[in-house]
ROSE-4610 file (N, C-alpha, C; in Angstrom, 1 decimal, always signed):
// ROSE-4610
residu = [M/M/M/K/K/K/S/S/S/G/G/G/C/C/C/D/D/D/W/W/W/V/V/V/A/A/A/I/I/I/D/D/D/G/G/G/F/F/F/S/S/S/S/S/S/D/D/D/E/E/E/E/E/E/Y/Y/Y/E/E/E/Q/Q/Q/F/F/F/L/L/L/A/A/A/G/G/G/I/I/I/T/T/T/E/E/E/Q/Q/Q/V/V/V/R/R/R/S/S/S/G/G/G/V/V/V/A/A/A/I/I/I/E/E/E/V/V/V/R/R/R/V/V/V/A/A/A/K/K/K/P/P/P/Y/Y/Y/S/S/S/G/G/G/V/V/V/D/D/D/W/W/W/D/D/D/E/E/E/R/R/R/W/W/W/F/F/F/Q/Q/Q/C/C/C/L/L/L/V/V/V/G/G/G/K/K/K/D/D/D/T/T/T/W/W/W/R/R/R/L/L/L/V/V/V/A/A/A/P/P/P/D/D/D/P/P/P/P/P/P/F/F/F/Q/Q/Q/G/G/G/V/V/V/F/F/F/K/K/K/P/P/P/V/V/V]
num = [1/1/1/2/2/2/3/3/3/4/4/4/5/5/5/6/6/6/7/7/7/8/8/8/9/9/9/10/10/10/11/11/11/12/12/12/13/13/13/14/14/14/15/15/15/16/16/16/17/17/17/18/18/18/19/19/19/20/20/20/21/21/21/22/22/22/23/23/23/24/24/24/25/25/25/26/26/26/27/27/27/28/28/28/29/29/29/30/30/30/31/31/31/32/32/32/33/33/33/34/34/34/35/35/35/36/36/36/37/37/37/38/38/38/39/39/39/40/40/40/41/41/41/42/42/42/43/43/43/44/44/44/45/45/45/46/46/46/47/47/47/48/48/48/49/49/49/50/50/50/51/51/51/52/52/52/53/53/53/54/54/54/55/55/55/56/56/56/57/57/57/58/58/58/59/59/59/60/60/60/61/61/61/62/62/62/63/63/63/64/64/64/65/65/65/66/66/66/67/67/67/68/68/68/69/69/69/70/70/70/71/71/71/72/72/72/73/73/73/74/74/74/75/75/75/76/76/76/77/77/77/78/78/78/79/79/79]
x = [-71.6/-72.4/-73.7/-74.8/-76.1/-76.7/-77.6/-78.4/-79.9/-80.7/-82.1/-82.6/-81.8/-82.1/-81.5/-81.0/-80.3/-79.1/-78.4/-77.2/-76.0/-75.1/-73.9/-72.7/-71.7/-70.5/-69.9/-69.4/-68.7/-67.4/-66.3/-65.0/-64.5/-65.3/-64.9/-65.9/-66.2/-67.1/-66.3/-66.8/-66.0/-66.1/-67.1/-67.3/-68.1/-68.1/-69.0/-70.5/-70.8/-72.1/-72.6/-71.7/-72.1/-72.4/-71.6/-71.8/-73.2/-73.4/-74.7/-75.9/-75.8/-76.9/-77.1/-76.0/-76.1/-76.8/-76.3/-76.8/-78.3/-78.7/-80.2/-81.0/-80.4/-81.1/-81.3/-80.2/-80.3/-81.2/-81.2/-82.1/-83.6/-83.8/-85.2/-85.6/-84.7/-85.0/-85.3/-84.6/-84.9/-86.3/-86.6/-87.9/-89.0/-88.8/-89.8/-89.9/-89.0/-89.1/-88.5/-87.7/-86.9/-85.7/-85.1/-83.8/-83.9/-83.0/-82.9/-81.4/-81.2/-79.8/-79.6/-78.4/-78.0/-76.7/-76.4/-75.2/-74.0/-73.0/-71.7/-71.0/-70.8/-70.2/-68.7/-68.1/-66.6/-66.3/-65.8/-65.5/-64.5/-64.7/-63.8/-62.4/-62.0/-60.6/-60.5/-59.3/-59.2/-59.4/-59.5/-59.7/-61.1/-61.4/-62.7/-63.5/-63.8/-64.5/-66.0/-66.8/-68.2/-68.7/-69.1/-69.5/-70.8/-71.7/-73.0/-73.2/-74.0/-74.3/-75.8/-76.1/-77.5/-77.8/-79.0/-79.4/-80.5/-80.4/-81.5/-82.5/-83.7/-84.7/-85.2/-84.9/-85.2/-84.3/-83.0/-82.1/-81.3/-81.6/-80.9/-79.4/-78.9/-77.5/-77.2/-76.0/-75.6/-74.5/-74.6/-73.5/-73.0/-71.8/-71.2/-71.1/-71.4/-71.2/-70.2/-69.1/-68.1/-67.9/-68.1/-68.1/-66.7/-66.6/-65.2/-64.6/-63.3/-62.4/-61.1/-60.9/-59.7/-58.4/-57.6/-57.6/-58.5/-59.0/-59.9/-61.2/-61.7/-62.8/-64.1/-64.1/-65.3/-65.5/-66.5/-66.8/-68.3/-68.8/-70.1/-69.9/-69.8/-69.5/-70.3/-70.5/-71.1/-70.1/-70.7/-69.9/-69.4]
y = [+82.6/+83.5/+82.8/+83.5/+82.9/+83.7/+83.0/+83.6/+83.5/+84.0/+83.9/+82.5/+81.6/+80.1/+79.4/+80.2/+79.7/+78.8/+79.2/+78.5/+79.0/+78.1/+78.4/+77.9/+78.8/+78.4/+77.1/+76.2/+75.0/+74.9/+74.8/+74.7/+73.3/+72.3/+71.0/+70.0/+69.0/+67.9/+66.8/+66.3/+65.3/+63.9/+63.7/+62.4/+62.6/+61.5/+61.5/+61.5/+60.8/+60.8/+62.2/+62.9/+64.3/+65.1/+65.0/+65.7/+65.3/+64.0/+63.5/+64.0/+64.1/+64.6/+66.1/+66.8/+68.2/+68.5/+67.7/+67.9/+67.5/+66.5/+66.2/+67.3/+68.0/+69.2/+70.3/+70.6/+71.7/+71.3/+70.0/+69.5/+69.6/+69.4/+69.6/+71.1/+72.0/+73.4/+73.8/+73.2/+73.5/+72.9/+71.7/+71.1/+71.9/+72.5/+73.2/+74.7/+75.1/+76.4/+77.5/+77.2/+78.2/+78.6/+77.7/+77.9/+77.3/+77.7/+77.2/+76.8/+75.9/+75.6/+76.4/+77.0/+77.9/+77.4/+77.9/+77.5/+78.0/+77.1/+77.5/+78.4/+79.7/+80.7/+80.6/+80.4/+80.3/+79.3/+78.1/+77.0/+77.4/+76.7/+76.9/+76.8/+75.9/+75.7/+75.2/+75.0/+74.4/+72.9/+72.3/+70.9/+70.6/+69.4/+69.0/+68.4/+69.2/+68.8/+68.8/+68.1/+68.1/+69.4/+70.4/+71.7/+72.1/+72.6/+73.0/+74.4/+75.2/+76.5/+76.6/+77.2/+77.3/+78.8/+79.3/+80.6/+80.6/+81.2/+81.4/+82.4/+82.1/+83.0/+84.1/+83.9/+84.9/+86.1/+85.9/+87.0/+87.1/+86.2/+86.2/+86.0/+85.5/+85.2/+83.8/+83.7/+82.5/+81.8/+80.5/+79.8/+78.6/+78.3/+77.1/+76.0/+74.8/+73.5/+72.7/+72.4/+71.6/+70.3/+69.2/+67.9/+67.5/+66.7/+66.3/+65.4/+65.6/+64.8/+64.7/+63.7/+63.6/+63.8/+64.6/+65.1/+66.3/+66.9/+68.1/+67.6/+68.4/+68.0/+68.7/+69.4/+70.1/+71.4/+72.2/+73.5/+73.8/+74.7/+75.3/+76.8/+77.7/+79.1/+80.0/+81.2/+82.2/+82.4/+82.7/+83.0/+84.4]
z = [+124.1/+123.2/+122.8/+123.0/+122.7/+121.6/+120.9/+119.8/+120.1/+119.2/+119.3/+119.3/+118.9/+118.9/+120.1/+121.0/+122.2/+121.8/+120.7/+120.3/+121.1/+121.5/+122.3/+121.5/+121.4/+120.7/+121.3/+120.4/+120.8/+120.1/+120.9/+120.4/+120.2/+120.3/+120.1/+120.7/+120.0/+120.5/+121.1/+122.3/+123.0/+122.4/+121.5/+120.9/+119.6/+118.8/+117.6/+118.0/+119.1/+119.7/+120.1/+120.7/+121.1/+119.9/+118.9/+117.6/+117.0/+116.9/+116.3/+117.1/+118.4/+119.2/+119.0/+118.9/+118.6/+117.2/+116.2/+114.9/+114.8/+115.6/+115.7/+116.2/+117.2/+117.8/+116.8/+116.1/+115.0/+113.9/+113.5/+112.5/+112.9/+114.2/+114.7/+114.7/+115.0/+114.9/+113.4/+112.5/+111.0/+110.7/+111.2/+110.9/+111.5/+112.6/+113.3/+112.8/+111.9/+111.3/+112.1/+113.1/+113.9/+113.2/+112.4/+111.7/+110.3/+109.4/+108.1/+107.9/+107.0/+106.5/+105.3/+105.3/+104.1/+103.5/+102.3/+101.6/+102.3/+102.3/+102.9/+101.9/+102.4/+101.5/+101.5/+102.6/+102.7/+103.7/+103.3/+104.2/+105.3/+106.4/+107.6/+107.3/+106.4/+106.1/+104.6/+104.1/+102.8/+102.8/+103.9/+104.1/+103.7/+103.2/+102.8/+104.0/+104.9/+106.1/+105.9/+106.6/+106.6/+107.3/+106.5/+107.1/+106.6/+107.6/+107.2/+108.0/+107.3/+107.9/+108.2/+109.3/+109.8/+110.1/+109.8/+110.1/+111.0/+112.2/+113.1/+112.6/+112.4/+111.9/+112.8/+114.1/+115.1/+115.0/+115.1/+115.1/+113.7/+112.8/+111.5/+111.5/+112.6/+112.7/+112.1/+111.5/+110.8/+111.5/+111.7/+112.4/+111.5/+111.7/+111.0/+112.0/+111.4/+112.1/+111.3/+111.9/+111.3/+112.1/+111.4/+112.0/+112.5/+113.5/+114.0/+112.9/+112.8/+111.9/+112.5/+113.4/+114.3/+113.5/+114.2/+115.6/+115.8/+114.7/+114.8/+115.5/+116.5/+117.2/+116.8/+115.7/+115.2/+115.9/+115.4/+116.0/+115.6/+116.4/+116.1/+116.6/+115.6/+115.9/+114.9/+115.3/+114.4/+113.2/+112.1/+110.9/+111.0]
């Protein structure tokens, strides 16, 4: 699934390094004004995971980024 920001759903990161590289890319999109970070309205689960939401300003779609917390591998999916 792609968005106006060319985001693709991720059902798990293969490593912490992959997650960090992905987060750096999203952070660069925020810095360049293509996307913004928005408040997490409803967390992915009841667990206290590192979760951030981003909105693409091109299509106005909002996606959640949940960091890996083994054995959970994290996700990046539309809200």
